[in-house]
N, C-alpha and C positions, 0 to 999 in steps of 0.2 A: 255694287254699291246701290242699295236702295234705302230710301228714307221711309219712315212710316208717315201716312197721310193722317193729320189730325182734323178733326172737326172744327168748324167755324167757331169762334169765341163769341159771337153774338155782338151785342152792343159794346163790349170791350174792343172790338176791332175797328179800326179806323175807316174800313171800306164797307162794313155792315150798313145796310140802309132799309128803311121800311118803305114799301111802294105806296102804302097808305099815309105815309108822313104822320103816323099816330105815336111816335115815341115821345114820352115826356120824361125829363129828368126831375126826381123828387127826392129832398133831403128827409131820410128817416134817420132820427137821432144824428150820430156823425158820419153816416155813410150816403152816399148817392145812389139812388135806386132808379133804374129805368123800367117805367110803366108804359103799358099799351093803353092808348086812350079809347080803343075800341072795346076792350074787356075790362078795363080798370084793374088790371092784374099785372104782375111782374112780366117783363118781356121774356119770351120763351126762346129767342134766338132764331137758329137756323130750322127749328121745327115748325115755325110760323109759315103758314102759306103766302104771306106778304113779304118775306124776308128777301132780301136781294144782296148782291156784292157789286158795289160800284167799279171795283177792279176786274170783274167778270172772270174770277178765278174760283168761285163755288160751284161744285157740281150739284146735280139734283138731289143727292142723298145728304147734302150738307158739309161735305169734306173740302177743306180748304186747299187748294192745289198750288198756292203762292210759294209754298217751300220746295215744290218740286221744280220750279223755274231752272235752278242751277245743277239738278241732277243730270248726269251723262246718260245718254241712251245705251242700251245694252249693244255690245258689238255684234255684228252678223258674221257667222261663220260661213266664209266663202265656199268651202268644200262641201257643206250639207246643200247649201243654195244651188251650186251646180249640179249636184246629183238629182236634186228635184226638178231642175230645168230639162236634165236628160231624159228623165222618166216622161216628162210632158212632151218633149219632143218625139220620143219613142212612140207615144200614144196617137200623137198628131200623125206620125209617118203611117202607122198601122191603119188609121181611118182613111187616110188618102190613098193608101195601096188598095183598100177595099173597093174605093170608088174608081180605081184605074187612073188615079191623079198623082202617082208617085213622083212624076217628073217635075211638079211644081213647088217642090220643097228643096 
């Protein structure tokens, strides 16, 4: 059960913030447009170096991890984990036997 991770919506997201506090909302015709006061251009969202998430769920590539909060983690296969541990124990036993310390395991 995996969900597709989506990129941050930028100024449309309620958690999106600008570190420089340079966002301005301007009306152009009947639409509201978010402009960057530093560049005097439209905000580019997560691509900007000053973008941040107040919910701390945006990763370094701009993906929003808020949707993944309810996703269940993959179940661990106990049999394969036990086999891996047995191999590790055998390797440790071999090293201890080489050192003459096989009684310590």
